[in-house]
C-alpha positions in Angstrom: 87.6 38.4 39.5 88.5 35.3 41.4 87.0 32.1 40.3 83.4 31.5 41.2 84.1 30.0 44.6 86.2 32.9 45.6 83.8 35.5 44.3 80.4 34.0 44.7 80.9 31.1 47.2 80.5 28.2 44.8 82.7 25.2 45.7 83.3 21.8 44.1 82.7 18.5 45.8 86.3 18.5 46.7 86.1 21.8 48.6 88.4 23.5 46.0 87.2 26.5 44.0 85.1 26.0 41.0 86.4 28.2 38.2 83.5 29.2 36.0 82.9 32.9 35.8 79.1 33.0 35.4 78.9 36.7 35.0 81.1 37.0 31.9 79.3 36.6 28.5 79.7 33.1 27.2 81.8 32.6 24.0 84.1 29.9 22.7 87.2 31.3 24.3 85.9 33.2 27.3 86.9 32.6 30.9 83.8 30.5 31.6 85.1 27.3 30.1 84.8 24.0 31.8 87.2 23.1 34.6 89.8 21.3 32.6 93.3 21.6 34.0 95.9 22.7 31.5 99.4 21.3 31.6 101.4 24.4 30.5 104.5 23.6 28.4 106.9 25.6 30.5 110.1 24.7 32.3 109.5 24.2 36.0 112.5 24.3 38.2 111.4 22.8 41.5 114.8 22.8 43.1 115.4 25.0 46.1 117.3 28.2 45.4 120.7 28.8 46.8 121.4 31.9 48.8 122.2 35.0 46.7 125.8 35.0 45.6 128.1 37.9 46.2 127.6 40.0 43.1 129.9 42.9 42.3 127.5 45.8 41.3 129.2 48.3 39.0 126.6 49.5 36.5 124.0 52.3 37.1 120.4 51.3 36.9 119.8 53.3 33.7 122.1 51.0 31.9 120.5 47.9 33.3 117.0 49.3 32.6 117.9 49.3 28.9 118.7 45.6 29.3 115.5 44.9 31.2 113.5 46.6 28.5 115.2 44.3 26.0 114.1 41.3 28.1 117.7 40.2 28.4 117.5 38.6 31.9 116.0 35.2 32.5 114.8 32.8 35.2 117.2 32.5 38.1 118.5 36.1 37.8 119.2 37.8 41.1 118.1 41.3 41.7 121.7 42.4 42.3 122.3 41.3 38.7 119.4 43.1 37.1 119.2 46.3 39.2 121.9 49.0 39.3 124.3 49.8 42.0 122.4 53.1 42.7 119.2 51.3 43.9 119.1 49.1 47.0 118.7 45.3 47.3 118.6 43.0 50.3 119.3 44.6 53.7 119.9 48.0 52.1 116.2 48.3 51.7 115.0 49.5 55.1 111.8 47.4 54.9 111.5 44.3 57.1 107.8 43.7 56.4 106.0 43.6 53.1 102.2 43.4 53.0 100.3 42.9 49.7 96.6 43.6 49.6 95.2 42.6 46.2 91.7 43.6 45.6 89.3 43.0 42.6 88.2 44.3 39.3 88.5 48.1 39.2 90.3 50.2 36.6 92.4 53.3 37.4 90.0 55.6 35.6 87.0 54.0 37.3 88.4 54.9 40.7 90.9 57.8 40.3 89.9 59.7 37.2 89.0 62.7 39.5 92.3 62.9 41.4 93.1 66.3 40.0 89.9 67.7 41.5 91.1 66.2 44.8 94.4 68.0 44.5 96.6 65.4 42.9 97.4 67.4 39.8 100.2 65.1 38.5 97.9 62.1 37.8 97.2 61.0 34.3 93.5 61.1 33.9 91.1 61.1 30.9 89.6 64.2 29.3 86.2 65.1 30.7 84.5 64.2 27.4 86.4 60.9 26.8 83.9 58.5 25.5 83.3 55.0 24.0 80.5 54.1 21.7 77.6 51.6 21.6 77.6 49.2 18.7 74.9 51.4 17.1 77.2 54.4 17.3 75.7 56.2 20.3 78.4 57.8 22.3 78.8 57.3 26.1 81.0 59.8 27.8 82.5 59.0 31.2 80.2 60.0 34.0 80.1 59.9 37.8 78.0 56.9 38.7 75.5 57.0 41.5 75.0 53.2 41.4 77.5 51.4 43.7 76.2 48.0 42.9 76.3 47.0 39.3 76.3 43.8 37.2 79.7 42.4 36.7 81.3 43.8 33.5 83.0 41.5 31.0 86.6 40.8 31.5 87.5 37.5 29.9 90.3 37.1 27.3 88.2 37.9 24.3 86.3 40.9 25.8 89.4 42.5 27.1 91.2 42.3 23.8 88.2 43.9 22.2 88.3 46.7 24.9 92.0 47.2 24.2 91.5 47.2 20.4 95.1 47.6 19.5 95.5 50.6 21.8 92.3 52.4 20.7 90.7 51.7 24.2 87.3 52.0 22.7 85.6 48.6 23.3 84.4 48.9 26.9 80.7 49.7 26.1 80.2 47.3 23.2 81.6 44.3 25.2 79.1 45.1 28.0 75.9 45.5 26.1 73.2 45.6 27.1 73.7 48.3 29.8 77.2 48.8 28.5 77.2 52.4 29.9 78.1 51.0 33.3 81.7 50.4 32.1 82.1 54.2 31.7 81.0 55.2 35.2 83.5 56.4 37.8 83.5 57.1 41.5 85.2 60.0 43.3 86.2 61.3 46.7 82.6 61.6 47.8 82.2 57.8 47.3 85.6 56.5 48.4 87.0 59.2 50.7 89.6 57.1 52.5 91.1 55.8 49.2 91.3 59.3 47.8 93.0 60.4 51.0 95.6 57.7 50.7 96.1 58.5 47.0 96.7 62.2 47.7 98.8 61.6 50.9 101.1 58.7 50.0 102.5 57.5 46.7 100.4 56.1 43.8 101.4 54.9 40.4 99.4 56.1 37.4 101.0 53.6 35.0 100.5 50.4 36.9 98.9 47.8 34.7 97.6 44.3 35.5 99.9 41.7 33.9 97.9 40.4 31.0 94.9 41.4 28.9 92.7 38.8 30.6 90.8 37.8 33.7 91.5 37.2 37.4 93.3 34.0 37.8 96.1 34.5 35.2 96.7 38.0 36.6 96.9 36.9 40.2 99.4 34.1 39.2 101.8 36.8 37.9 101.9 38.3 41.5 102.8 34.9 42.9 104.8 33.2 40.1 105.7 35.8 37.5 103.7 33.8 34.9 100.3 32.3 34.4 101.8 29.1 33.1 100.2 29.6 29.7 96.8 30.2 31.1 94.7 33.0 29.7 91.5 31.9 31.5 90.4 31.0 35.0 91.4 27.6 36.0 93.9 25.8 38.4 97.6 25.6 37.8 98.4 22.1 36.4 102.3 22.3 36.4 101.8 22.1 40.2 100.6 19.0 42.0 99.5 18.2 45.5 102.9 16.8 46.3 105.3 19.0 44.2 104.7 22.7 44.0 105.3 24.9 41.0 107.6 27.9 41.6 105.9 30.6 43.7 107.0 33.3 45.9 105.9 31.1 48.8 108.1 28.2 47.7 111.1 30.6 47.3 110.5 32.0 50.8 110.2 28.5 52.2 113.5 27.4 50.5 115.2 30.5 51.9 113.7 29.8 55.4 111.9 33.1 55.5 108.5 33.3 57.1 105.4 34.2 55.1 101.7 34.3 56.0 98.4 34.4 54.1 95.8 36.4 56.0 92.3 35.8 54.7 88.7 35.6 56.1 88.1 32.5 54.0 89.1 31.4 50.6 92.7 32.1 49.4 94.2 32.7 46.0 97.0 30.2 46.8 94.2 27.6 46.3 94.8 28.1 42.6 97.8 25.8 43.1 96.9 22.2 43.9 99.9 22.0 46.3 98.3 24.7 48.5 94.7 24.2 47.5 94.2 21.2 49.8 95.5 23.3 52.7 98.0 20.6 53.5 99.4 20.3 57.0 102.7 22.0 56.0 100.8 25.0 54.7 98.4 25.6 57.6 100.9 27.3 60.0 101.1 30.1 57.3 97.4 30.7 57.2 95.6 33.2 59.5 92.5 35.3 59.3 92.1 39.1 59.3 91.4 39.4 63.0 94.7 37.6 63.5 96.4 40.1 61.2 95.1 43.0 63.3 96.3 41.2 66.4 99.8 40.5 64.8 100.0 44.1 63.9 99.2 45.2 67.4 101.8 42.7 68.8 104.5 43.7 66.3 104.7 40.0 65.2 104.3 40.4 61.5 106.3 38.1 59.2 108.6 39.4 56.4 105.9 38.7 53.8 102.1 38.9 54.3 99.6 38.2 51.6 96.4 40.0 52.7 93.1 38.9 51.2 89.6 40.4 51.3 86.4 38.4 51.6 85.6 37.0 48.2 82.2 35.9 49.3 80.1 36.8 52.3 82.1 34.7 54.8 82.9 37.9 56.8 79.3 39.1 56.7 79.9 41.2 53.6 82.2 40.7 50.6 85.1 43.1 50.8 86.9 42.3 47.5 85.2 45.1 45.6 84.3 42.8 42.7 81.0 43.8 41.2 78.3 43.5 42.4 80.2 44.0 45.6 80.6 47.7 46.5 83.7 49.9 46.6 82.7 51.1 50.1 82.8 47.7 51.7 86.3 47.0 50.4 87.4 50.4 51.4 86.2 50.0 54.9 88.1 46.7 55.2 91.3 48.3 53.8 90.9 51.2 56.2 90.8 48.8 59.2 94.0 47.3 58.0 95.8 50.6 57.3 94.8 52.1 60.6 96.0 49.0 62.4 99.3 49.3 60.6 99.6 53.0 61.5 99.3 52.0 65.2 101.6 49.0 65.0 105.1 48.9 66.4 106.3 47.5 63.0 105.0 50.6 61.1 108.5 52.1 60.8 109.9 49.1 58.9 106.9 48.2 56.7 105.5 48.7 53.2 101.9 48.0 52.3 101.1 47.6 48.5 97.4 48.1 47.7 96.6 46.9 44.1 93.9 45.3 42.0 94.2 42.1 40.1 92.6 43.5 36.9 90.2 46.2 35.7 87.1 44.0 35.7 85.8 45.4 32.4 85.7 49.0 33.6 87.0 51.6 31.2 90.5 53.1 31.2 91.9 55.4 28.5 95.7 54.6 28.7 96.9 51.9 26.3 99.0 49.2 28.0 102.6 48.9 26.9 104.6 45.9 25.6 106.0 43.5 28.2 108.5 40.7 28.4 106.9 37.3 27.8 107.5 35.2 30.9 108.2 32.0 28.9 107.5 30.4 25.6 104.0 29.4 26.4 101.2 30.5 24.0 97.9 31.5 25.7 95.3 28.8 26.1 91.9 28.7 27.6 90.7 26.4 30.5 90.2 23.5 28.1 93.7 23.8 26.6 92.5 25.4 23.4 94.6 28.2 21.8 93.5 31.8 22.5 93.7 34.2 19.6 94.2 38.0 19.6 97.4 38.3 21.5 100.2 36.7 23.5 101.8 37.4 26.9 103.9 40.2 25.4 101.7 43.1 26.6 100.5 44.3 29.9 96.8 44.4 30.8 94.5 47.4 31.6 95.6 50.0 34.1 94.5 49.5 37.7 94.9 51.5 41.0 98.2 51.1 42.9 99.1 52.7 46.2 102.1 52.4 48.5 101.5 53.0 52.2 104.8 53.2 54.2 106.8 55.5 56.3 109.1 55.6 53.2 106.4 56.3 50.7 106.9 59.6 48.9 104.5 62.3 50.0 101.7 63.3 47.7 103.6 61.5 44.8 102.6 60.1 41.5 104.9 57.6 39.9 104.7 57.5 36.1 106.9 54.4 35.3 105.3 51.3 33.9 104.7 48.6 36.4 102.7 45.4 36.7 102.2 42.7 39.4 105.6 41.3 38.6 107.1 44.6 39.7 105.8 44.0 43.3 107.1 40.4 43.0 110.5 41.7 42.0 110.5 44.1 45.0 109.9 41.1 47.3 112.6 39.2 45.5 115.0 42.1 45.8 114.4 42.6 49.5 114.6 39.0 50.6 117.2 37.7 48.3 115.1 35.5 46.0 115.9 34.6 42.3 113.5 35.4 39.4 111.2 32.6 38.4 110.5 33.8 34.8 111.7 36.3 32.2 108.8 38.6 33.3 109.9 39.1 36.9 113.6 38.9 36.0 113.2 42.0 33.8 110.6 43.8 36.0 111.5 47.1 37.7 110.5 47.3 41.4 108.6 50.5 42.2 111.5 52.2 43.9 110.5 55.6 42.6 107.5 55.4 45.0 109.9 55.4 48.0 112.2 57.9 49.7 114.5 55.7 51.7 116.9 58.4 52.7 114.3 60.9 54.1 111.1 59.0 55.0 108.2 61.4 55.2 105.9 59.3 57.4 107.8 57.9 60.3 104.9 59.4 62.2 101.8 58.2 60.4 99.5 60.9 59.1 96.6 62.0 61.2 93.2 63.3 60.1 92.6 61.0 57.1 88.8 60.9 56.5 87.1 57.6 57.1 85.2 55.4 54.7 81.4 55.6 54.7 79.9 52.3 53.9 76.1 52.5 53.7 74.2 49.6 55.1 71.2 50.5 52.9 73.4 50.1 49.8 74.4 46.6 51.0 70.8 45.7 51.6 69.8 46.9 48.2 72.7 44.9 46.5 71.6 41.8 48.3 68.1 42.2 46.9 69.4 43.0 43.3 72.0 40.2 43.3 70.9 37.5 45.8 73.4 34.9 44.7 76.4 37.3 44.8 78.1 35.9 47.9 76.5 37.4 51.0 76.5 41.1 50.4 
């Protein structure tokens, strides 16, 4: 989840987000620690990047993929150096506008384990009887939940490593006791019909993982910076100051003089960085709300990069981030509004929208995450700077939903390659000529398999997609059950 201010509306006296996650069980190294800013011991290159050099590309991507898997490339590597001559970079990618909509706290199995019943037979889904056990040994098989509004499952560093359990993927119930059964529940096309329509029409990835086995803030930082700066818990970035920013995709875009915008109904994840958190005068021209996104889409005035954010609290009347106890339907309705506005936009033919989730939020998934390139030499620490045990930043997190909506998205396609948030970051870097910020994004593979750039299937947007069906009665019930949950 986002920190408490972003998920439940709590703010500090400074107006910046508080970072305690009050819905995660308290332990000595969970993500509910005090708001102590950690100075991560990582190299921070704050100098502006130069324009991409002319690089002679002579190797096929299969050869460079071997080197990426060996984590050979480092900070400052250009996409033309790390990606083969048979995949496009720069202006050879026929995408002028990239939108990234990052939602909250749902696993792939929780949302899409019934894709085969919906006609997407190529998706990797769990067996019908896949189960986890209570601490007393009682088995809980996966089940179709009828409860759209549940207490937030545990998803801090320690609980997630227990859920992973060295690849056994059997700790989801025990880390959520009592009522641990909720972690095994899933929704299907009757609950989120628009998402299922997107997933069976366009391209999805069934091996897309969040970036670390941990909570919200570190995972979101990987989308923006290719690292969490050593953080394994929810707190602000301390290698960034109000006057001098740490490396982010926004600072790279600024240095390259390429426009970006952050569209949000309220709080923004860029506020994890003190440089952006005070919404300084230089930052404000980049900030717009969701109504302005719809207007910009209609006018065809979208920038090259758009970070699109849901309502993390009730600032838009209902929270739309999908973070429990928020409902899937409210977020789906917000996403549908954006997607349909994109379909009708004059920029549709040159646009790619990535819909993804920051982390799994404690919901079960049966696929063990693979190893990953550590972004830097930083060991994981909590919000108070104490070492975190159980793992490092050398493995991806739990699998989450991932969809690509574009004229160039492959039709009815499932990509099986391993991706994480740095893969989307690397796509942005490859398209706009930006250097890698860490070893993680330098060695990431962009999700090229999700696209057909030669024969785009959807130059005319698909018609007849079913609409989402948010139920006001469900929202009313959730407000009664969780009155402090941010304006459901």
